[in-house]
C-alpha positions, 0 to 999 in steps of 0.5 A, spaced: 546 783 790 553 786 790 556 779 789 551 778 783 553 784 780 560 782 780 559 775 778 555 778 772 560 783 770 565 778 771 562 773 766 561 779 761 568 781 761 570 774 759 565 773 754 568 780 751 575 777 751 574 770 749 570 774 743 576 778 742 581 772 742 576 768 736 576 775 732 583 776 732 585 768 731 580 769 725 583 775 723 590 772 723 587 766 719 585 771 714 591 775 713 595 768 713 591 765 707 592 772 703 600 771 704 600 764 702 596 765 696 601 771 695 607 767 696 605 761 692 603 766 686 610 768 687 613 761 686 609 760 680 613 766 677 619 763 680 621 769 684 620 767 691 623 771 696 627 767 702 624 773 706 617 772 705 618 764 707 621 767 714 616 772 715 611 766 715 614 761 719 615 766 724 607 768 724 605 761 724 610 760 731 607 766 734 600 764 732 602 757 736 604 761 741 597 765 742 600 772 740 595 773 735 597 781 734 604 779 732 602 774 728 597 778 724 602 783 723 608 778 721 603 775 716 601 782 713 609 783 713 609 776 708 603 778 704 607 785 703 614 781 701 610 777 697 607 782 693 613 786 692 617 780 689 611 779 684 611 786 682 619 785 681 618 779 677 612 783 672 617 789 672 623 785 670 619 781 665 617 787 661 624 791 662 629 785 660 628 787 652 631 793 654 637 790 656 638 785 651 644 786 646 642 788 639 
């Protein structure tokens, strides 16, 4: 009976760990997709930052290594960088008229 309980408990732990792994991989995938979309929009505005590309590359490398926590954090960092470059482009687009010599 004790052996059967240990086997069931071990199977439950394996199931939980595999579920957490899949969830983490899915979380990374969603974060990476959002970061790529933001980086693409920054590219359309012709204001992609090189640090965004580096963060995306590092995120992909971490995911390939199986470290989905770090990969997700790097993808979120890349998204934040891309959004900052978009905000910079939009801000400068509005403010350039004030710097024009009249």
